C-alpha positions in Angstrom: 171.6 118.7 141.9 169.7 118.3 145.1 170.1 120.1 148.4 171.6 118.1 151.2 171.4 119.6 154.7 174.4 119.6 156.9 174.5 116.8 159.5 173.1 117.9 162.9 175.6 118.8 165.6 175.3 118.3 169.3 174.9 121.4 171.5 178.3 120.8 173.1 180.0 120.9 169.7 178.1 124.1 168.7 179.2 125.8 171.9 182.8 124.8 171.2 182.7 126.0 167.6 180.7 129.2 167.9 182.1 132.0 170.2 179.1 134.1 169.4 176.7 131.5 170.6 178.9 131.0 173.7 178.8 134.7 174.5 175.0 134.9 173.9 174.4 132.0 176.3 176.8 133.5 178.8 174.9 136.8 178.7 171.6 135.0 179.1 172.9 133.2 182.2 174.3 136.4 183.6 171.0 138.2 183.2 169.2 135.3 184.8 171.5 135.5 187.8 171.0 139.3 188.0 167.2 138.7 187.8 167.3 136.4 190.7 169.2 139.0 192.7 166.8 141.7 191.7 163.8 139.5 192.7 165.3 139.0 196.1 165.2 142.8 196.7 161.7 143.4 195.2 158.4 143.1 196.9 156.9 139.7 196.2 153.9 141.3 194.4 156.2 143.3 192.1 158.3 140.4 190.9 156.0 139.1 188.1 155.9 142.6 186.6 159.6 143.5 186.5 162.3 142.0 184.3 165.9 143.0 183.6 166.4 144.0 180.0 170.0 145.2 180.1 172.9 145.8 182.5 175.6 148.0 180.9 178.0 150.7 182.0 176.5 151.1 185.5 172.9 151.4 184.1 170.3 148.8 184.8 167.3 148.8 182.5 164.1 147.3 183.9 161.1 146.4 181.8 157.9 146.8 183.9 154.7 145.4 182.4 152.3 147.4 184.6 152.4 151.2 184.7 151.2 151.2 188.3 154.1 149.1 189.4 156.5 151.2 187.3 155.4 154.3 189.3 155.8 152.5 192.6 159.3 151.3 191.7 160.3 154.8 190.6 159.4 156.1 194.0 161.5 153.3 195.5 164.4 153.9 193.1 166.9 155.3 195.7 166.2 152.5 198.2 166.4 149.8 195.5 169.6 151.4 194.1 171.3 151.3 197.6 170.3 147.7 198.3 171.4 146.5 194.9 174.7 148.3 195.2 175.4 146.3 198.3 175.2 143.1 196.3 178.4 142.0 194.5 177.4 142.2 190.8 175.7 145.6 191.2 178.5 147.4 193.0 179.1 149.7 190.0 175.4 150.4 189.6 174.8 154.2 189.1 171.2 154.4 187.8 168.1 152.3 187.3 166.0 153.1 184.3 162.4 151.9 184.1 160.5 151.3 180.9 156.9 150.4 180.7 156.1 147.7 178.1 152.6 146.3 178.7 152.3 142.6 178.1 150.6 141.9 174.8 147.4 140.0 175.4 146.8 137.0 173.2 144.1 137.6 170.6 140.8 136.1 171.4 139.7 133.3 169.1 137.2 134.6 166.5 134.2 132.8 165.2 134.8 129.4 163.6 135.3 129.5 159.9 132.2 129.1 157.8 132.1 126.3 155.2 130.5 127.4 151.9 127.9 125.4 150.0 130.4 124.8 147.2 132.9 123.4 149.6 130.3 121.2 151.2 129.3 119.8 147.8 132.9 119.1 147.0 133.3 117.3 150.3 130.2 115.2 149.6 131.5 114.3 146.1 134.8 113.3 147.6 133.1 111.3 150.3 131.2 109.3 147.6 134.5 108.1 146.1 136.1 107.1 149.5 136.0 103.4 150.4 137.0 103.8 154.1 133.7 104.1 156.0 135.2 106.2 158.8 136.8 108.7 156.5 133.6 108.9 154.4 131.5 109.5 157.5 133.9 112.3 158.7 133.8 114.0 155.3 130.0 113.9 155.3 129.8 115.3 158.8 132.1 118.1 157.8 130.0 118.8 154.8 126.9 118.9 157.0 128.3 121.9 158.8 128.1 124.1 155.7 126.5 127.5 155.9 122.7 127.3 155.8 122.6 123.6 156.5 121.9 122.1 159.9 123.4 118.9 161.2 120.9 116.2 161.9 119.2 117.0 165.2 119.6 113.4 166.5 123.4 113.7 166.4 123.5 116.8 168.6 120.6 116.2 170.9 121.6 115.4 174.5 125.2 116.5 174.3 126.9 119.4 176.0 129.0 122.0 174.3 132.0 119.7 174.0 129.8 117.0 172.5 131.4 114.3 174.6 129.1 113.7 177.6 125.5 112.8 177.4 123.2 115.0 179.4 120.2 113.4 181.1 116.9 114.1 179.3 115.0 117.0 180.7 111.7 116.1 182.2 108.7 118.2 181.1 106.2 119.1 183.9 102.9 117.4 183.6 
């Protein structure tokens, strides 16, 4: 007995059949509209740091990615509350809550993985059994990058870090 996946359904059919999905998309659109209204009332410099997280029961929860901007916005809370209450969707707004959630930086790439000598010998043995010359050459080049082995100097001489563009030879003073 094999598993057979259900046939794919179009987004329109999914929206018709799933009230939960319809409600979720409706909430996302509503938050997007509220975010646009909020952005129209914020200072231009503060806009990238402030996002609406929730709007419920007269409370507006804002996520601020910078603590400095969160402090500035807290000082301006009364003014912001009054201006937002003047807008249609925020008429029942009672309080603005600020939460600082710093943006998580992407991890910096670490050093490239090191190829062991055993892996290099396996790659060389595999390359000997390959009939395609381009694949054989690629495997041999990869095996040449093993720990403790240097690639041939002629292949790296005169290339920049990307290895794509030739650099002019350097002249030695006479």
